[in-house]
PDB file with one MODEL, atoms N, CA, C and O in Angstrom:
MODEL        1
ATOM      1  N   MET A   1      -0.239  25.614  26.374  1.00  0.00           N
ATOM      2  CA  MET A   1       0.897  25.344  27.227  1.00  0.00           C
ATOM      3  C   MET A   1       0.537  24.270  28.251  1.00  0.00           C
ATOM      4  O   MET A   1       1.349  23.407  28.586  1.00  0.00           O
ATOM      5  N   ARG A   2      -0.699  24.344  28.738  1.00  0.00           N
ATOM      6  CA  ARG A   2      -1.150  23.374  29.735  1.00  0.00           C
ATOM      7  C   ARG A   2      -1.152  21.963  29.143  1.00  0.00           C
ATOM      8  O   ARG A   2      -0.784  21.001  29.816  1.00  0.00           O
ATOM      9  N   HIS A   3      -1.571  21.848  27.877  1.00  0.00           N
ATOM     10  CA  HIS A   3      -1.600  20.536  27.233  1.00  0.00           C
ATOM     11  C   HIS A   3      -0.188  20.003  27.008  1.00  0.00           C
ATOM     12  O   HIS A   3       0.050  18.799  27.105  1.00  0.00           O
ATOM     13  N   LEU A   4       0.734  20.892  26.712  1.00  0.00           N
ATOM     14  CA  LEU A   4       2.115  20.475  26.498  1.00  0.00           C
ATOM     15  C   LEU A   4       2.708  19.898  27.778  1.00  0.00           C
ATOM     16  O   LEU A   4       3.407  18.886  27.732  1.00  0.00           O
ATOM     17  N   CYS A   5       2.438  20.526  28.915  1.00  0.00           N
ATOM     18  CA  CYS A   5       2.939  20.019  30.198  1.00  0.00           C
ATOM     19  C   CYS A   5       2.344  18.642  30.505  1.00  0.00           C
ATOM     20  O   CYS A   5       3.052  17.752  30.978  1.00  0.00           O
ATOM     21  N   CYS A   6       1.071  18.467  30.243  1.00  0.00           N
ATOM     22  CA  CYS A   6       0.430  17.178  30.472  1.00  0.00           C
ATOM     23  C   CYS A   6       1.019  16.111  29.550  1.00  0.00           C
ATOM     24  O   CYS A   6       1.236  14.975  29.971  1.00  0.00           O
ATOM     25  N   TRP A   7       1.274  16.472  28.304  1.00  0.00           N
ATOM     26  CA  TRP A   7       1.831  15.530  27.344  1.00  0.00           C
ATOM     27  C   TRP A   7       3.241  15.114  27.760  1.00  0.00           C
ATOM     28  O   TRP A   7       3.581  13.933  27.687  1.00  0.00           O
ATOM     29  N   ILE A   8       4.062  16.067  28.194  1.00  0.00           N
ATOM     30  CA  ILE A   8       5.425  15.760  28.627  1.00  0.00           C
ATOM     31  C   ILE A   8       5.398  14.856  29.848  1.00  0.00           C
ATOM     32  O   ILE A   8       6.181  13.911  29.939  1.00  0.00           O
ATOM     33  N   ALA A   9       4.506  15.137  30.783  1.00  0.00           N
ATOM     34  CA  ALA A   9       4.400  14.294  31.977  1.00  0.00           C
ATOM     35  C   ALA A   9       3.981  12.877  31.593  1.00  0.00           C
ATOM     36  O   ALA A   9       4.493  11.903  32.146  1.00  0.00           O
ATOM     37  N   MET A  10       3.054  12.762  30.649  1.00  0.00           N
ATOM     38  CA  MET A  10       2.605  11.449  30.219  1.00  0.00           C
ATOM     39  C   MET A  10       3.748  10.668  29.555  1.00  0.00           C
ATOM     40  O   MET A  10       3.881   9.462  29.766  1.00  0.00           O
ATOM     41  N   VAL A  11       4.564  11.350  28.762  1.00  0.00           N
ATOM     42  CA  VAL A  11       5.691  10.697  28.104  1.00  0.00           C
ATOM     43  C   VAL A  11       6.671  10.166  29.141  1.00  0.00           C
ATOM     44  O   VAL A  11       7.178   9.054  28.996  1.00  0.00           O
ATOM     45  N   PHE A  12       6.942  10.939  30.177  1.00  0.00           N
ATOM     46  CA  PHE A  12       7.861  10.483  31.218  1.00  0.00           C
ATOM     47  C   PHE A  12       7.297   9.287  31.971  1.00  0.00           C
ATOM     48  O   PHE A  12       8.041   8.365  32.304  1.00  0.00           O
ATOM     49  N   VAL A  13       5.993   9.286  32.246  1.00  0.00           N
ATOM     50  CA  VAL A  13       5.373   8.163  32.955  1.00  0.00           C
ATOM     51  C   VAL A  13       5.434   6.900  32.095  1.00  0.00           C
ATOM     52  O   VAL A  13       5.758   5.821  32.592  1.00  0.00           O
ATOM     53  N   VAL A  14       5.125   7.035  30.818  1.00  0.00           N
ATOM     54  CA  VAL A  14       5.150   5.876  29.929  1.00  0.00           C
ATOM     55  C   VAL A  14       6.583   5.374  29.767  1.00  0.00           C
ATOM     56  O   VAL A  14       6.818   4.166  29.782  1.00  0.00           O
ATOM     57  N   ALA A  15       7.530   6.277  29.614  1.00  0.00           N
ATOM     58  CA  ALA A  15       8.925   5.875  29.451  1.00  0.00           C
ATOM     59  C   ALA A  15       9.446   5.176  30.701  1.00  0.00           C
ATOM     60  O   ALA A  15      10.248   4.247  30.604  1.00  0.00           O
ATOM     61  N   ALA A  16       9.000   5.614  31.864  1.00  0.00           N
ATOM     62  CA  ALA A  16       9.454   4.989  33.107  1.00  0.00           C
ATOM     63  C   ALA A  16       8.831   3.610  33.294  1.00  0.00           C
ATOM     64  O   ALA A  16       9.397   2.769  33.992  1.00  0.00           O
ATOM     65  N   SER A  17       7.679   3.368  32.684  1.00  0.00           N
ATOM     66  CA  SER A  17       7.002   2.091  32.874  1.00  0.00           C
ATOM     67  C   SER A  17       7.440   1.020  31.880  1.00  0.00           C
ATOM     68  O   SER A  17       6.998  -0.124  31.979  1.00  0.00           O
ATOM     69  N   ILE A  18       8.308   1.372  30.914  1.00  0.00           N
ATOM     70  CA  ILE A  18       8.786   0.384  29.940  1.00  0.00           C
ATOM     71  C   ILE A  18       9.716  -0.585  30.665  1.00  0.00           C
ATOM     72  O   ILE A  18      10.650  -0.154  31.341  1.00  0.00           O
ATOM     73  N   PRO A  19       9.472  -1.875  30.535  1.00  0.00           N
ATOM     74  CA  PRO A  19      10.307  -2.852  31.241  1.00  0.00           C
ATOM     75  C   PRO A  19      11.721  -2.911  30.673  1.00  0.00           C
ATOM     76  O   PRO A  19      11.962  -2.530  29.527  1.00  0.00           O
ATOM     77  N   GLU A  20      12.636  -3.387  31.483  1.00  0.00           N
ATOM     78  CA  GLU A  20      14.033  -3.514  31.061  1.00  0.00           C
ATOM     79  C   GLU A  20      14.251  -4.733  30.169  1.00  0.00           C
ATOM     80  O   GLU A  20      15.262  -4.815  29.473  1.00  0.00           O
ATOM     81  N   ASP A  21      13.318  -5.674  30.183  1.00  0.00           N
ATOM     82  CA  ASP A  21      13.433  -6.877  29.354  1.00  0.00           C
ATOM     83  C   ASP A  21      13.154  -6.502  27.903  1.00  0.00           C
ATOM     84  O   ASP A  21      12.044  -6.091  27.565  1.00  0.00           O
ATOM     85  N   HIS A  22      14.156  -6.642  27.054  1.00  0.00           N
ATOM     86  CA  HIS A  22      14.013  -6.225  25.658  1.00  0.00           C
ATOM     87  C   HIS A  22      13.067  -7.125  24.875  1.00  0.00           C
ATOM     88  O   HIS A  22      12.489  -6.683  23.883  1.00  0.00           O
ATOM     89  N   ALA A  23      12.897  -8.351  25.287  1.00  0.00           N
ATOM     90  CA  ALA A  23      11.981  -9.256  24.589  1.00  0.00           C
ATOM     91  C   ALA A  23      10.542  -8.762  24.723  1.00  0.00           C
ATOM     92  O   ALA A  23       9.767  -8.825  23.768  1.00  0.00           O
ATOM     93  N   VAL A  24      10.193  -8.276  25.901  1.00  0.00           N
ATOM     94  CA  VAL A  24       8.841  -7.759  26.113  1.00  0.00           C
ATOM     95  C   VAL A  24       8.638  -6.495  25.286  1.00  0.00           C
ATOM     96  O   VAL A  24       7.579  -6.304  24.689  1.00  0.00           O
ATOM     97  N   THR A  25       9.651  -5.633  25.250  1.00  0.00           N
ATOM     98  CA  THR A  25       9.559  -4.403  24.469  1.00  0.00           C
ATOM     99  C   THR A  25       9.418  -4.722  22.983  1.00  0.00           C
ATOM    100  O   THR A  25       8.641  -4.074  22.282  1.00  0.00           O
ATOM    101  N   ALA A  26      10.156  -5.708  22.503  1.00  0.00           N
ATOM    102  CA  ALA A  26      10.054  -6.101  21.097  1.00  0.00           C
ATOM    103  C   ALA A  26       8.676  -6.683  20.793  1.00  0.00           C
ATOM    104  O   ALA A  26       8.107  -6.420  19.734  1.00  0.00           O
ATOM    105  N   ASP A  27       8.142  -7.472  21.720  1.00  0.00           N
ATOM    106  CA  ASP A  27       6.802  -8.030  21.526  1.00  0.00           C
ATOM    107  C   ASP A  27       5.757  -6.921  21.459  1.00  0.00           C
ATOM    108  O   ASP A  27       4.844  -6.971  20.636  1.00  0.00           O
ATOM    109  N   LEU A  28       5.894  -5.926  22.324  1.00  0.00           N
ATOM    110  CA  LEU A  28       4.955  -4.803  22.302  1.00  0.00           C
ATOM    111  C   LEU A  28       5.053  -4.033  20.994  1.00  0.00           C
ATOM    112  O   LEU A  28       4.033  -3.621  20.441  1.00  0.00           O
ATOM    113  N   ALA A  29       6.268  -3.834  20.492  1.00  0.00           N
ATOM    114  CA  ALA A  29       6.448  -3.119  19.229  1.00  0.00           C
ATOM    115  C   ALA A  29       5.842  -3.906  18.067  1.00  0.00           C
ATOM    116  O   ALA A  29       5.191  -3.327  17.197  1.00  0.00           O
ATOM    117  N   CYS A  30       6.051  -5.212  18.050  1.00  0.00           N
ATOM    118  CA  CYS A  30       5.480  -6.044  16.978  1.00  0.00           C
ATOM    119  C   CYS A  30       3.960  -6.060  17.033  1.00  0.00           C
ATOM    120  O   CYS A  30       3.291  -5.984  16.002  1.00  0.00           O
ATOM    121  N   GLU A  31       3.430  -6.158  18.221  1.00  0.00           N
ATOM    122  CA  GLU A  31       1.965  -6.167  18.368  1.00  0.00           C
ATOM    123  C   GLU A  31       1.369  -4.831  17.935  1.00  0.00           C
ATOM    124  O   GLU A  31       0.320  -4.796  17.292  1.00  0.00           O
ATOM    125  N   THR A  32       2.030  -3.744  18.284  1.00  0.00           N
ATOM    126  CA  THR A  32       1.552  -2.421  17.874  1.00  0.00           C
ATOM    127  C   THR A  32       1.605  -2.281  16.362  1.00  0.00           C
ATOM    128  O   THR A  32       0.664  -1.770  15.755  1.00  0.00           O
ATOM    129  N   ALA A  33       2.690  -2.726  15.746  1.00  0.00           N
ATOM    130  CA  ALA A  33       2.806  -2.647  14.288  1.00  0.00           C
ATOM    131  C   ALA A  33       1.727  -3.484  13.614  1.00  0.00           C
ATOM    132  O   ALA A  33       1.155  -3.055  12.612  1.00  0.00           O
ATOM    133  N   ARG A  34       1.438  -4.671  14.146  1.00  0.00           N
ATOM    134  CA  ARG A  34       0.397  -5.520  13.582  1.00  0.00           C
ATOM    135  C   ARG A  34      -0.969  -4.846  13.662  1.00  0.00           C
ATOM    136  O   ARG A  34      -1.761  -4.915  12.722  1.00  0.00           O
ATOM    137  N   MET A  35      -1.236  -4.193  14.791  1.00  0.00           N
ATOM    138  CA  MET A  35      -2.521  -3.508  14.956  1.00  0.00           C
ATOM    139  C   MET A  35      -2.644  -2.332  13.994  1.00  0.00           C
ATOM    140  O   MET A  35      -3.728  -2.078  13.468  1.00  0.00           O
ATOM    141  N   VAL A  36      -1.551  -1.612  13.758  1.00  0.00           N
ATOM    142  CA  VAL A  36      -1.585  -0.487  12.823  1.00  0.00           C
ATOM    143  C   VAL A  36      -1.870  -0.980  11.415  1.00  0.00           C
ATOM    144  O   VAL A  36      -2.666  -0.374  10.698  1.00  0.00           O
ATOM    145  N   VAL A  37      -1.233  -2.068  11.009  1.00  0.00           N
ATOM    146  CA  VAL A  37      -1.463  -2.617   9.672  1.00  0.00           C
ATOM    147  C   VAL A  37      -2.912  -3.062   9.517  1.00  0.00           C
ATOM    148  O   VAL A  37      -3.522  -2.808   8.478  1.00  0.00           O
ATOM    149  N   GLN A  38      -3.469  -3.712  10.517  1.00  0.00           N
ATOM    150  CA  GLN A  38      -4.868  -4.152  10.442  1.00  0.00           C
ATOM    151  C   GLN A  38      -5.809  -2.958  10.381  1.00  0.00           C
ATOM    152  O   GLN A  38      -6.784  -2.981   9.629  1.00  0.00           O
ATOM    153  N   ASP A  39      -5.536  -1.922  11.155  1.00  0.00           N
ATOM    154  CA  ASP A  39      -6.393  -0.734  11.127  1.00  0.00           C
ATOM    155  C   ASP A  39      -6.339  -0.046   9.771  1.00  0.00           C
ATOM    156  O   ASP A  39      -7.363   0.422   9.273  1.00  0.00           O
ATOM    157  N   ARG A  40      -5.164   0.018   9.173  1.00  0.00           N
ATOM    158  CA  ARG A  40      -5.044   0.651   7.857  1.00  0.00           C
ATOM    159  C   ARG A  40      -5.779  -0.154   6.797  1.00  0.00           C
ATOM    160  O   ARG A  40      -6.364   0.424   5.881  1.00  0.00           O
ATOM    161  N   GLN A  41      -5.759  -1.489   6.905  1.00  0.00           N
ATOM    162  CA  GLN A  41      -6.479  -2.307   5.942  1.00  0.00           C
ATOM    163  C   GLN A  41      -7.980  -2.101   6.074  1.00  0.00           C
ATOM    164  O   GLN A  41      -8.699  -2.151   5.075  1.00  0.00           O
ATOM    165  N   GLN A  42      -8.460  -1.872   7.276  1.00  0.00           N
ATOM    166  CA  GLN A  42      -9.889  -1.639   7.465  1.00  0.00           C
ATOM    167  C   GLN A  42     -10.285  -0.269   6.942  1.00  0.00           C
ATOM    168  O   GLN A  42     -11.385  -0.107   6.413  1.00  0.00           O
ATOM    169  N   LEU A  43      -9.406   0.727   7.082  1.00  0.00           N
ATOM    170  CA  LEU A  43      -9.718   2.074   6.609  1.00  0.00           C
ATOM    171  C   LEU A  43      -9.621   2.175   5.092  1.00  0.00           C
ATOM    172  O   LEU A  43     -10.433   2.852   4.462  1.00  0.00           O
ATOM    173  N   HIS A  44      -8.632   1.503   4.501  1.00  0.00           N
ATOM    174  CA  HIS A  44      -8.394   1.584   3.064  1.00  0.00           C
ATOM    175  C   HIS A  44      -8.305   0.174   2.483  1.00  0.00           C
ATOM    176  O   HIS A  44      -7.209  -0.297   2.176  1.00  0.00           O
ATOM    177  N   PRO A  45      -9.426  -0.494   2.330  1.00  0.00           N
ATOM    178  CA  PRO A  45      -9.375  -1.860   1.785  1.00  0.00           C
ATOM    179  C   PRO A  45      -8.927  -1.829   0.327  1.00  0.00           C
ATOM    180  O   PRO A  45      -9.143  -0.845  -0.380  1.00  0.00           O
ATOM    181  N   THR A  46      -8.305  -2.910  -0.106  1.00  0.00           N
ATOM    182  CA  THR A  46      -7.869  -2.983  -1.496  1.00  0.00           C
ATOM    183  C   THR A  46      -9.088  -3.127  -2.401  1.00  0.00           C
ATOM    184  O   THR A  46      -9.998  -3.898  -2.097  1.00  0.00           O
ATOM    185  N   PRO A  47      -9.112  -2.391  -3.508  1.00  0.00           N
ATOM    186  CA  PRO A  47     -10.271  -2.465  -4.399  1.00  0.00           C
ATOM    187  C   PRO A  47     -10.312  -3.814  -5.103  1.00  0.00           C
ATOM    188  O   PRO A  47      -9.265  -4.406  -5.364  1.00  0.00           O
ATOM    189  N   PRO A  48     -11.491  -4.300  -5.409  1.00  0.00           N
ATOM    190  CA  PRO A  48     -11.593  -5.586  -6.110  1.00  0.00           C
ATOM    191  C   PRO A  48     -11.062  -5.459  -7.535  1.00  0.00           C
ATOM    192  O   PRO A  48     -11.101  -4.384  -8.134  1.00  0.00           O
ATOM    193  N   ALA A  49     -10.574  -6.558  -8.058  1.00  0.00           N
ATOM    194  CA  ALA A  49     -10.056  -6.571  -9.431  1.00  0.00           C
ATOM    195  C   ALA A  49     -11.222  -6.426 -10.408  1.00  0.00           C
ATOM    196  O   ALA A  49     -12.318  -6.915 -10.138  1.00  0.00           O
ATOM    197  N   PRO A  50     -10.997  -5.769 -11.527  1.00  0.00           N
ATOM    198  CA  PRO A  50     -12.059  -5.637 -12.524  1.00  0.00           C
ATOM    199  C   PRO A  50     -12.497  -7.014 -13.034  1.00  0.00           C
ATOM    200  O   PRO A  50     -11.697  -7.945 -13.125  1.00  0.00           O
ATOM    201  N   ALA A  51     -13.763  -7.115 -13.358  1.00  0.00           N
ATOM    202  CA  ALA A  51     -14.324  -8.406 -13.765  1.00  0.00           C
ATOM    203  C   ALA A  51     -13.874  -8.816 -15.161  1.00  0.00           C
ATOM    204  O   ALA A  51     -13.759 -10.010 -15.438  1.00  0.00           O
ATOM    205  N   GLY A  52     -13.616  -7.854 -16.050  1.00  0.00           N
ATOM    206  CA  GLY A  52     -13.260  -8.189 -17.427  1.00  0.00           C
ATOM    207  C   GLY A  52     -11.801  -8.570 -17.582  1.00  0.00           C
ATOM    208  O   GLY A  52     -11.022  -8.532 -16.629  1.00  0.00           O
ATOM    209  N   ASP A  53     -11.448  -8.943 -18.819  1.00  0.00           N
ATOM    210  CA  ASP A  53     -10.086  -9.346 -19.130  1.00  0.00           C
ATOM    211  C   ASP A  53      -9.332  -8.213 -19.832  1.00  0.00           C
ATOM    212  O   ASP A  53      -8.189  -8.408 -20.245  1.00  0.00           O
ATOM    213  N   ALA A  54      -9.946  -7.036 -19.975  1.00  0.00           N
ATOM    214  CA  ALA A  54      -9.324  -5.927 -20.689  1.00  0.00           C
ATOM    215  C   ALA A  54      -8.221  -5.292 -19.848  1.00  0.00           C
ATOM    216  O   ALA A  54      -8.309  -5.225 -18.621  1.00  0.00           O
ATOM    217  N   CYS A  55      -7.198  -4.835 -20.528  1.00  0.00           N
ATOM    218  CA  CYS A  55      -6.074  -4.157 -19.881  1.00  0.00           C
ATOM    219  C   CYS A  55      -6.578  -2.863 -19.243  1.00  0.00           C
ATOM    220  O   CYS A  55      -7.319  -2.105 -19.870  1.00  0.00           O
ATOM    221  N   GLU A  56      -6.173  -2.613 -17.993  1.00  0.00           N
ATOM    222  CA  GLU A  56      -6.621  -1.410 -17.292  1.00  0.00           C
ATOM    223  C   GLU A  56      -5.928  -0.160 -17.811  1.00  0.00           C
ATOM    224  O   GLU A  56      -6.464   0.941 -17.682  1.00  0.00           O
ATOM    225  N   ASN A  57      -4.736  -0.315 -18.400  1.00  0.00           N
ATOM    226  CA  ASN A  57      -3.958   0.832 -18.848  1.00  0.00           C
ATOM    227  C   ASN A  57      -4.524   1.413 -20.152  1.00  0.00           C
ATOM    228  O   ASN A  57      -4.646   2.631 -20.285  1.00  0.00           O
ATOM    229  N   CYS A  58      -4.863   0.557 -21.101  1.00  0.00           N
ATOM    230  CA  CYS A  58      -5.348   1.028 -22.409  1.00  0.00           C
ATOM    231  C   CYS A  58      -6.832   0.743 -22.610  1.00  0.00           C
ATOM    232  O   CYS A  58      -7.372   1.047 -23.673  1.00  0.00           O
ATOM    233  N   HIS A  59      -7.497   0.172 -21.624  1.00  0.00           N
ATOM    234  CA  HIS A  59      -8.932  -0.166 -21.670  1.00  0.00           C
ATOM    235  C   HIS A  59      -9.257  -1.147 -22.795  1.00  0.00           C
ATOM    236  O   HIS A  59     -10.335  -1.091 -23.387  1.00  0.00           O
ATOM    237  N   GLY A  60      -8.317  -2.043 -23.083  1.00  0.00           N
ATOM    238  CA  GLY A  60      -8.574  -3.106 -24.048  1.00  0.00           C
ATOM    239  C   GLY A  60      -8.265  -2.771 -25.487  1.00  0.00           C
ATOM    240  O   GLY A  60      -8.477  -3.612 -26.361  1.00  0.00           O
ATOM    241  N   THR A  61      -7.769  -1.568 -25.778  1.00  0.00           N
ATOM    242  CA  THR A  61      -7.482  -1.209 -27.165  1.00  0.00           C
ATOM    243  C   THR A  61      -6.098  -1.655 -27.610  1.00  0.00           C
ATOM    244  O   THR A  61      -5.873  -1.870 -28.801  1.00  0.00           O
ATOM    245  N   GLY A  62      -5.170  -1.798 -26.675  1.00  0.00           N
ATOM    246  CA  GLY A  62      -3.803  -2.185 -27.022  1.00  0.00           C
ATOM    247  C   GLY A  62      -2.933  -1.014 -27.415  1.00  0.00           C
ATOM    248  O   GLY A  62      -1.734  -1.175 -27.645  1.00  0.00           O
ATOM    249  N   LYS A  63      -3.527   0.166 -27.495  1.00  0.00           N
ATOM    250  CA  LYS A  63      -2.777   1.361 -27.890  1.00  0.00           C
ATOM    251  C   LYS A  63      -3.111   2.516 -26.955  1.00  0.00           C
ATOM    252  O   LYS A  63      -4.213   2.618 -26.416  1.00  0.00           O
ATOM    253  N   LEU A  64      -2.116   3.380 -26.784  1.00  0.00           N
ATOM    254  CA  LEU A  64      -2.296   4.603 -26.008  1.00  0.00           C
ATOM    255  C   LEU A  64      -2.036   5.788 -26.922  1.00  0.00           C
ATOM    256  O   LEU A  64      -1.098   5.763 -27.717  1.00  0.00           O
ATOM    257  N   GLY A  65      -2.850   6.817 -26.817  1.00  0.00           N
ATOM    258  CA  GLY A  65      -2.635   8.005 -27.640  1.00  0.00           C
ATOM    259  C   GLY A  65      -3.845   8.907 -27.632  1.00  0.00           C
ATOM    260  O   GLY A  65      -4.821   8.670 -26.919  1.00  0.00           O
ATOM    261  N   ASP A  66      -3.761   9.962 -28.452  1.00  0.00           N
ATOM    262  CA  ASP A  66      -4.831  10.952 -28.490  1.00  0.00           C
ATOM    263  C   ASP A  66      -5.721  10.807 -29.715  1.00  0.00           C
ATOM    264  O   ASP A  66      -6.593  11.648 -29.933  1.00  0.00           O
ATOM    265  N   GLY A  67      -5.534   9.795 -30.503  1.00  0.00           N
ATOM    266  CA  GLY A  67      -6.341   9.602 -31.704  1.00  0.00           C
ATOM    267  C   GLY A  67      -5.524   9.805 -32.963  1.00  0.00           C
ATOM    268  O   GLY A  67      -5.705   9.080 -33.941  1.00  0.00           O
ATOM    269  N   LYS A  68      -4.628  10.779 -32.954  1.00  0.00           N
ATOM    270  CA  LYS A  68      -3.751  11.005 -34.112  1.00  0.00           C
ATOM    271  C   LYS A  68      -2.452  10.229 -33.958  1.00  0.00           C
ATOM    272  O   LYS A  68      -1.952   9.631 -34.911  1.00  0.00           O
ATOM    273  N   ILE A  69      -1.919  10.248 -32.755  1.00  0.00           N
ATOM    274  CA  ILE A  69      -0.672   9.536 -32.480  1.00  0.00           C
ATOM    275  C   ILE A  69      -0.988   8.431 -31.491  1.00  0.00           C
ATOM    276  O   ILE A  69      -1.608   8.678 -30.457  1.00  0.00           O
ATOM    277  N   ALA A  70      -0.562   7.205 -31.807  1.00  0.00           N
ATOM    278  CA  ALA A  70      -0.819   6.071 -30.921  1.00  0.00           C
ATOM    279  C   ALA A  70       0.453   5.245 -30.781  1.00  0.00           C
ATOM    280  O   ALA A  70       1.211   5.068 -31.735  1.00  0.00           O
ATOM    281  N   VAL A  71       0.667   4.745 -29.567  1.00  0.00           N
ATOM    282  CA  VAL A  71       1.803   3.861 -29.302  1.00  0.00           C
ATOM    283  C   VAL A  71       1.267   2.584 -28.667  1.00  0.00           C
ATOM    284  O   VAL A  71       0.171   2.557 -28.107  1.00  0.00           O
ATOM    285  N   GLU A  72       2.060   1.538 -28.769  1.00  0.00           N
ATOM    286  CA  GLU A  72       1.679   0.262 -28.179  1.00  0.00           C
ATOM    287  C   GLU A  72       1.646   0.396 -26.661  1.00  0.00           C
ATOM    288  O   GLU A  72       2.531   1.013 -26.068  1.00  0.00           O
ATOM    289  N   CYS A  73       0.639  -0.175 -26.044  1.00  0.00           N
ATOM    290  CA  CYS A  73       0.495  -0.128 -24.584  1.00  0.00           C
ATOM    291  C   CYS A  73       1.649  -0.905 -23.943  1.00  0.00           C
ATOM    292  O   CYS A  73       1.858  -2.075 -24.264  1.00  0.00           O
ATOM    293  N   PRO A  74       2.408  -0.255 -23.029  1.00  0.00           N
ATOM    294  CA  PRO A  74       3.530  -0.960 -22.408  1.00  0.00           C
ATOM    295  C   PRO A  74       3.083  -2.017 -21.397  1.00  0.00           C
ATOM    296  O   PRO A  74       3.850  -2.929 -21.085  1.00  0.00           O
ATOM    297  N   ALA A  75       1.882  -1.914 -20.891  1.00  0.00           N
ATOM    298  CA  ALA A  75       1.416  -2.878 -19.884  1.00  0.00           C
ATOM    299  C   ALA A  75       1.028  -4.213 -20.512  1.00  0.00           C
ATOM    300  O   ALA A  75       1.390  -5.268 -19.993  1.00  0.00           O
ATOM    301  N   CYS A  76       0.296  -4.175 -21.624  1.00  0.00           N
ATOM    302  CA  CYS A  76      -0.182  -5.428 -22.239  1.00  0.00           C
ATOM    303  C   CYS A  76       0.561  -5.769 -23.521  1.00  0.00           C
ATOM    304  O   CYS A  76       0.270  -6.786 -24.150  1.00  0.00           O
ATOM    305  N   HIS A  77       1.524  -4.927 -23.921  1.00  0.00           N
ATOM    306  CA  HIS A  77       2.313  -5.136 -25.140  1.00  0.00           C
ATOM    307  C   HIS A  77       1.430  -5.210 -26.379  1.00  0.00           C
ATOM    308  O   HIS A  77       1.718  -5.971 -27.303  1.00  0.00           O
ATOM    309  N   GLY A  78       0.354  -4.423 -26.402  1.00  0.00           N
ATOM    310  CA  GLY A  78      -0.496  -4.326 -27.576  1.00  0.00           C
ATOM    311  C   GLY A  78      -1.569  -5.383 -27.703  1.00  0.00           C
ATOM    312  O   GLY A  78      -2.307  -5.378 -28.689  1.00  0.00           O
ATOM    313  N   THR A  79      -1.689  -6.293 -26.744  1.00  0.00           N
ATOM    314  CA  THR A  79      -2.701  -7.339 -26.850  1.00  0.00           C
ATOM    315  C   THR A  79      -4.082  -6.850 -26.424  1.00  0.00           C
ATOM    316  O   THR A  79      -5.092  -7.371 -26.897  1.00  0.00           O
ATOM    317  N   GLY A  80      -4.137  -5.867 -25.545  1.00  0.00           N
ATOM    318  CA  GLY A  80      -5.417  -5.369 -25.047  1.00  0.00           C
ATOM    319  C   GLY A  80      -5.969  -6.185 -23.897  1.00  0.00           C
ATOM    320  O   GLY A  80      -7.030  -5.866 -23.361  1.00  0.00           O
ATOM    321  N   LYS A  81      -5.254  -7.243 -23.509  1.00  0.00           N
ATOM    322  CA  LYS A  81      -5.706  -8.089 -22.410  1.00  0.00           C
ATOM    323  C   LYS A  81      -4.851  -7.837 -21.171  1.00  0.00           C
ATOM    324  O   LYS A  81      -3.678  -7.474 -21.267  1.00  0.00           O
ATOM    325  N   ARG A  82      -5.455  -8.035 -20.027  1.00  0.00           N
ATOM    326  CA  ARG A  82      -4.749  -7.843 -18.766  1.00  0.00           C
ATOM    327  C   ARG A  82      -3.562  -8.792 -18.690  1.00  0.00           C
ATOM    328  O   ARG A  82      -3.697  -9.978 -18.991  1.00  0.00           O
ATOM    329  N   PRO A  83      -2.387  -8.274 -18.286  1.00  0.00           N
ATOM    330  CA  PRO A  83      -1.220  -9.164 -18.156  1.00  0.00           C
ATOM    331  C   PRO A  83      -1.468 -10.230 -17.103  1.00  0.00           C
ATOM    332  O   PRO A  83      -2.051  -9.953 -16.055  1.00  0.00           O
ATOM    333  N   LYS A  84      -1.029 -11.432 -17.379  1.00  0.00           N
ATOM    334  CA  LYS A  84      -1.206 -12.542 -16.440  1.00  0.00           C
ATOM    335  C   LYS A  84      -0.107 -12.552 -15.384  1.00  0.00           C
ATOM    336  O   LYS A  84      -0.300 -13.098 -14.297  1.00  0.00           O
ATOM    337  N   SER A  85       1.028 -11.963 -15.688  1.00  0.00           N
ATOM    338  CA  SER A  85       2.171 -11.962 -14.804  1.00  0.00           C
ATOM    339  C   SER A  85       2.095 -10.783 -13.839  1.00  0.00           C
ATOM    340  O   SER A  85       1.427  -9.785 -14.109  1.00  0.00           O
ATOM    341  N   VAL A  86       2.783 -10.913 -12.720  1.00  0.00           N
ATOM    342  CA  VAL A  86       2.885  -9.813 -11.768  1.00  0.00           C
ATOM    343  C   VAL A  86       3.793  -8.733 -12.335  1.00  0.00           C
ATOM    344  O   VAL A  86       3.582  -7.548 -12.075  1.00  0.00           O
ATOM    345  N   CYS A  87       4.779  -9.119 -13.091  1.00  0.00           N
ATOM    346  CA  CYS A  87       5.745  -8.186 -13.683  1.00  0.00           C
ATOM    347  C   CYS A  87       5.101  -7.548 -14.900  1.00  0.00           C
ATOM    348  O   CYS A  87       4.868  -8.220 -15.904  1.00  0.00           O
ATOM    349  N   VAL A  88       4.806  -6.226 -14.816  1.00  0.00           N
ATOM    350  CA  VAL A  88       4.112  -5.549 -15.903  1.00  0.00           C
ATOM    351  C   VAL A  88       5.093  -5.061 -16.962  1.00  0.00           C
ATOM    352  O   VAL A  88       4.786  -5.133 -18.152  1.00  0.00           O
ATOM    353  N   ASN A  89       6.244  -4.576 -16.572  1.00  0.00           N
ATOM    354  CA  ASN A  89       7.194  -3.993 -17.518  1.00  0.00           C
ATOM    355  C   ASN A  89       8.362  -4.936 -17.815  1.00  0.00           C
ATOM    356  O   ASN A  89       9.480  -4.479 -18.053  1.00  0.00           O
ATOM    357  N   CYS A  90       8.115  -6.224 -17.804  1.00  0.00           N
ATOM    358  CA  CYS A  90       9.155  -7.198 -18.087  1.00  0.00           C
ATOM    359  C   CYS A  90       9.439  -7.222 -19.595  1.00  0.00           C
ATOM    360  O   CYS A  90       8.564  -6.903 -20.399  1.00  0.00           O
ATOM    361  N   PRO A  91      10.660  -7.599 -19.971  1.00  0.00           N
ATOM    362  CA  PRO A  91      10.919  -7.758 -21.423  1.00  0.00           C
ATOM    363  C   PRO A  91      10.113  -8.927 -21.974  1.00  0.00           C
ATOM    364  O   PRO A  91       9.783  -9.869 -21.253  1.00  0.00           O
ATOM    365  N   LYS A  92       9.811  -8.851 -23.227  1.00  0.00           N
ATOM    366  CA  LYS A  92       8.985  -9.897 -23.865  1.00  0.00           C
ATOM    367  C   LYS A  92       9.628 -11.230 -23.882  1.00  0.00           C
ATOM    368  O   LYS A  92       9.045 -12.191 -24.386  1.00  0.00           O
TER     369      LYS A  92
ENDMDL
END
């Protein structure tokens, strides 16, 4: 309960200190959003792309299945190579 009272008091102090100029408030919001995005990138960096040219979905075989039943890989359209386009499920 003591922490809740302190938190409520802090919220009122911060809310009272926000300037009436909306441009400053917008700048603060943009700067905060930018900092959050940078922090998330540092915590969860994007993994490097695989070195080979094999399709990540079918591992270069061009087919997906359990050994008895196989279908053409929808990502590489059966070529077994990584798609060059950003659009993976585009029509041929």
